[in-house]
C-alpha positions as CSV (number, residue, x, y, z in Angstrom):
1,M,-21.5,43.0,11.9
2,I,-18.4,40.9,11.0
3,D,-15.6,42.5,9.7
4,R,-13.9,41.5,6.8
5,N,-10.9,39.9,8.4
6,Q,-12.8,38.1,10.7
7,F,-14.9,36.5,8.0
8,I,-11.8,35.5,6.0
9,K,-10.5,34.0,9.2
10,Q,-13.5,31.9,10.3
11,L,-13.9,30.9,6.3
12,F,-10.3,29.4,6.0
13,N,-10.7,27.9,9.5
14,S,-14.1,26.4,8.4
15,L,-12.1,25.2,5.2
16,L,-9.2,23.7,7.4
17,A,-12.0,21.9,9.6
18,M,-13.7,20.0,6.5
19,T,-10.6,18.9,5.1
20,G,-9.1,17.5,8.7
21,I,-6.1,19.8,8.4
22,Q,-5.4,21.2,11.7
23,S,-3.2,24.1,11.3
24,L,-2.3,26.8,8.8
25,S,1.8,24.9,8.6
26,A,-0.1,21.8,8.2
27,F,-2.3,23.3,4.9
28,K,1.1,24.8,3.6
29,N,3.1,21.7,3.6
30,L,0.2,19.6,2.0
31,T,0.4,22.1,-0.8
32,D,4.4,22.8,-1.4
33,T,4.6,19.8,-3.8
34,F,1.6,19.0,-5.4
35,P,-1.9,21.2,-5.0
36,I,-5.0,19.3,-3.6
37,L,-7.4,18.0,-6.1
38,N,-10.9,18.1,-6.6
39,Y,-11.0,14.0,-6.4
40,T,-9.7,11.6,-4.4
41,M,-7.3,9.2,-5.5
42,P,-8.5,5.4,-5.1
43,V,-6.1,3.0,-2.8
44,L,-4.9,-0.3,-3.6
45,F,-4.0,-3.9,-1.8
46,V,-1.9,-5.8,-4.3
47,G,-0.8,-9.3,-3.6
48,H,2.5,-9.3,-5.1
49,G,3.1,-13.1,-5.0
50,S,6.2,-14.3,-6.4
51,P,9.2,-11.5,-7.8
52,M,8.7,-13.3,-11.3
53,N,5.4,-11.5,-11.9
54,G,7.8,-8.3,-12.3
55,I,8.9,-9.8,-15.8
56,E,6.3,-12.5,-16.5
57,D,3.3,-11.2,-18.8
58,N,1.1,-13.2,-17.0
59,A,-2.7,-12.9,-15.6
60,F,-1.5,-11.0,-12.5
61,S,0.8,-8.5,-14.3
62,Q,-1.8,-7.6,-16.7
63,R,-4.3,-6.9,-14.3
64,W,-1.8,-4.7,-12.7
65,T,-1.3,-2.8,-16.0
66,A,-5.2,-2.9,-16.6
67,I,-5.9,-1.2,-13.7
68,A,-3.6,1.5,-13.8
69,K,-5.4,2.6,-16.7
70,E,-8.7,2.4,-15.3
71,M,-7.6,5.2,-12.3
72,P,-6.4,8.9,-13.1
73,Q,-2.4,9.0,-13.4
74,P,-1.0,9.6,-10.1
75,T,1.4,12.4,-8.9
76,A,3.2,9.6,-7.3
77,V,3.0,6.6,-5.7
78,L,3.4,5.6,-2.1
79,A,3.8,2.3,-1.3
80,I,4.2,0.1,1.9
81,S,5.6,-3.2,1.0
82,A,6.0,-6.3,3.0
83,H,9.8,-6.2,2.3
84,W,10.7,-3.2,4.4
85,Y,10.5,-4.5,7.8
86,T,12.3,-1.7,10.1
87,K,12.7,-0.8,13.8
88,G,10.7,2.4,13.9
89,T,8.8,4.1,10.6
90,L,10.9,5.4,7.8
91,I,10.2,6.8,4.3
92,T,12.6,7.0,1.4
93,A,13.6,10.5,0.8
94,M,16.3,9.7,-2.0
95,E,15.5,11.6,-5.5
96,H,16.9,8.2,-7.3
97,P,16.1,5.1,-5.3
98,K,17.9,2.1,-6.5
99,T,16.0,-0.9,-7.8
100,I,16.6,-3.5,-4.7
101,H,16.7,-7.4,-5.9
102,D,15.8,-8.6,-2.7
103,F,15.8,-12.6,-3.5
104,G,17.7,-15.3,-4.3
105,G,18.0,-18.4,-6.5
106,F,15.9,-16.6,-9.6
107,P,16.9,-16.1,-13.6
108,K,19.6,-13.5,-14.4
109,A,16.8,-11.4,-16.3
110,L,15.1,-10.6,-13.1
111,Y,18.1,-9.6,-11.4
112,D,18.9,-7.5,-14.3
113,V,15.6,-5.5,-14.2
114,Q,16.0,-1.8,-13.4
115,Y,13.2,0.5,-12.4
116,P,14.5,4.1,-12.3
117,A,11.8,6.1,-11.3
118,P,12.5,9.0,-9.4
119,G,11.7,9.8,-5.9
120,N,10.5,13.1,-4.2
121,A,12.3,14.6,-1.3
122,M,9.7,17.0,-0.5
123,L,6.9,14.7,-0.4
124,A,8.6,12.4,1.9
125,K,9.1,15.4,4.3
126,E,5.6,16.5,3.8
127,T,4.1,13.0,4.5
128,A,6.4,12.4,7.6
129,A,4.8,15.6,8.7
130,L,1.6,14.5,8.3
131,I,2.4,11.3,11.0
132,H,1.7,12.2,14.5
133,T,1.9,8.5,15.7
134,T,5.4,8.4,15.7
135,P,8.4,9.7,14.6
136,V,9.2,9.1,10.9
137,G,13.1,8.8,9.7
138,L,14.1,10.0,6.3
139,D,15.9,7.0,4.7
140,H,18.6,7.7,2.2
141,D,19.6,3.8,1.6
142,W,16.9,1.4,1.0
143,G,15.1,2.3,-2.5
144,L,12.3,0.1,-4.0
145,D,12.3,-3.5,-3.3
146,H,10.5,-6.2,-5.2
147,G,7.2,-5.4,-3.3
148,T,6.9,-2.4,-4.9
149,W,8.6,-2.3,-8.3
150,T,7.4,-5.5,-9.7
151,I,4.0,-4.2,-9.5
152,V,4.6,-0.7,-10.4
153,R,6.8,-1.3,-13.3
154,H,4.0,-2.9,-15.4
155,M,1.8,-0.5,-14.0
156,Y,3.8,2.6,-15.2
157,P,6.3,1.2,-17.6
158,L,7.9,4.6,-18.5
159,A,9.2,5.1,-14.9
160,N,8.5,8.6,-14.8
161,I,6.2,9.0,-11.7
162,P,8.0,9.4,-8.3
163,V,7.7,6.3,-5.9
164,L,8.2,6.3,-2.5
165,Q,8.0,3.5,0.3
166,L,7.0,3.6,3.6
167,S,8.5,1.1,6.0
168,I,6.7,-1.3,8.3
169,D,8.0,-1.1,12.3
170,Y,8.1,-4.6,13.1
171,S,8.1,-3.7,17.0
172,K,4.3,-2.4,16.6
173,G,1.1,-4.2,16.8
174,P,-1.6,-4.0,13.8
175,N,-3.6,-1.5,15.5
176,F,-0.6,1.2,15.7
177,H,-0.5,0.4,12.0
178,Y,-4.0,0.9,11.4
179,E,-4.1,4.0,12.9
180,L,-0.9,5.2,11.2
181,A,-2.2,4.9,7.9
182,K,-5.2,7.1,8.6
183,E,-2.8,9.9,8.7
184,L,-2.0,9.4,5.3
185,Q,-5.8,10.2,4.2
186,Q,-4.9,13.5,2.6
187,L,-2.4,12.5,0.2
188,R,-5.0,10.9,-1.4
189,R,-6.4,14.3,-2.4
190,K,-3.1,15.2,-3.7
191,G,-3.5,12.7,-6.4
192,V,-0.8,10.0,-4.4
193,L,-1.6,6.4,-5.3
194,I,-1.2,4.5,-2.0
195,I,-0.6,0.9,-2.5
196,G,-0.4,-1.6,0.1
197,S,1.9,-4.8,-1.2
198,G,1.9,-8.2,0.5
199,N,-0.2,-11.1,0.4
200,M,-3.8,-11.8,2.3
201,V,-2.9,-15.4,2.8
202,H,1.1,-16.0,2.7
203,N,2.5,-19.3,4.1
204,L,5.6,-20.0,2.5
205,G,6.5,-23.0,4.8
206,M,3.6,-25.0,3.4
207,I,3.7,-24.1,-0.2
208,A,3.1,-26.9,-2.6
209,W,5.6,-26.7,-5.0
210,D,4.3,-29.0,-7.2
211,K,1.1,-27.4,-7.5
212,L,2.5,-24.1,-8.7
213,N,1.7,-24.5,-12.1
214,E,-2.3,-25.9,-11.6
215,P,-4.6,-22.7,-11.6
216,A,-6.1,-21.7,-8.5
217,Y,-5.0,-24.3,-5.8
218,G,-5.4,-23.9,-2.6
219,Y,-5.4,-25.6,0.7
220,D,-9.0,-25.8,2.4
221,W,-7.8,-23.4,5.1
222,A,-6.3,-21.0,2.6
223,L,-9.5,-20.7,0.4
224,E,-11.6,-20.3,3.4
225,L,-9.8,-17.3,5.0
226,N,-9.2,-15.6,2.0
227,Q,-13.3,-15.9,1.5
228,T,-13.5,-14.9,5.1
229,F,-11.1,-11.4,4.7
230,K,-13.3,-10.4,1.1
231,E,-16.3,-10.6,3.3
232,L,-15.1,-8.8,6.1
233,I,-13.7,-6.3,4.0
234,L,-17.0,-6.2,2.2
235,K,-18.6,-5.6,5.5
236,K,-16.1,-2.8,6.9
237,E,-15.4,-5.0,9.9
238,H,-11.9,-3.6,10.2
239,N,-11.8,-4.4,13.7
240,T,-12.1,-8.1,13.1
241,L,-9.2,-7.7,10.5
242,I,-7.3,-5.9,12.8
243,H,-7.4,-8.7,15.6
244,Y,-6.5,-11.4,13.2
245,D,-5.3,-13.7,15.7
246,R,-8.8,-14.4,16.8
247,L,-9.6,-15.8,13.6
248,G,-8.6,-19.3,14.8
249,K,-6.2,-22.1,13.4
250,A,-7.1,-21.3,9.5
251,G,-5.8,-17.4,10.7
252,Q,-2.6,-19.2,12.1
253,L,-2.1,-21.1,8.9
254,A,-2.8,-18.3,6.8
255,I,-0.7,-15.6,8.9
256,P,2.3,-17.5,10.4
257,T,4.1,-14.0,10.5
258,P,2.6,-10.4,9.9
259,E,4.5,-8.7,7.7
260,H,2.7,-9.9,4.2
261,Y,-0.7,-9.0,6.3
262,L,-0.3,-5.7,7.8
263,P,0.0,-3.7,4.6
264,L,-3.7,-4.8,3.8
265,L,-4.6,-2.7,7.0
266,Y,-2.7,0.2,5.9
267,S,-5.3,0.3,2.8
268,L,-8.3,-0.3,4.9
269,A,-7.5,2.6,7.2
270,L,-7.7,4.8,4.1
271,Q,-11.3,3.5,3.3
272,E,-13.9,6.3,3.3
273,K,-17.5,6.3,3.7
274,N,-18.7,6.4,0.3
275,D,-15.6,4.5,-1.4
276,T,-16.5,1.6,-3.4
277,V,-14.7,-1.6,-2.8
278,S,-13.7,-4.3,-5.6
279,F,-11.5,-7.4,-6.0
280,F,-8.7,-8.4,-8.6
281,N,-6.4,-11.2,-8.9
282,D,-8.6,-13.3,-6.5
283,T,-7.1,-16.8,-6.5
284,A,-4.9,-19.0,-4.9
285,V,-1.7,-20.2,-5.6
286,G,0.4,-23.1,-4.9
287,G,-1.9,-24.0,-2.1
288,S,-0.9,-21.4,0.8
289,L,-0.8,-17.9,-0.9
290,T,-3.7,-15.7,-2.1
291,M,-3.0,-13.1,-4.6
292,T,-6.5,-11.5,-3.5
293,S,-6.1,-7.8,-4.4
294,V,-8.4,-5.3,-3.2
295,K,-9.2,-1.6,-4.9
296,I,-10.8,1.0,-2.7
297,G,-12.5,4.0,-4.0
């Protein structure tokens, strides 16, 4: 007959295996800041587009506001923004991240915006500890760039939810980022909203500036690739999306550089078997950009 202590140990080990946590210390880290919840937080990939979306009341920002109301209020937000591109992987670990105005040539009203959301140093340390793919540095210099705050200020205007950013290591390939993102899965069970922020189709060099105010204007190749991306996402053909360089000429035009595309892979890597997938803000802008965004879960 099994004794009480052995029974408790076996039960605890079974619980660790069920949740994918490999050790008692990892389990303790995960419960230090926020408790494990009885639901799994959705994941978003958001096409952020122009920084002006951060202050405009338009169809994109209105949908960001609405989608926040459709989900449980998160315990924190972790954003992977196209605009924090680093050598190595970093996570913001300050208690008061600054609002970064990392753009030029826009109206003064945009530069005047401050989004004073708190950070969470403990959650930053816990998140870094979850990642075994690569060392993660705790950053105290960056803050919230426009790939993050222009979206989140519409979703959570009170700025009362901690917001952290995880950087994108420019020296690594797409599969590295996809595999790293999988290690963030436990955060969903702590109520952390993970947002990949970029644009599926993003070619600034080919923008039709005279068509920016023309609704849903997209070049044929941009619309073609956007549709292909959606079909692959719905079929969960992530391997094809990881190897986007094999998508031909249209793929080269849609993704001339990877920084705006890689956040999509972070979001897709967190998809679980029973997660539903839906799209929002599914439109082209200026010929060579798409705002198409994804909700997972």
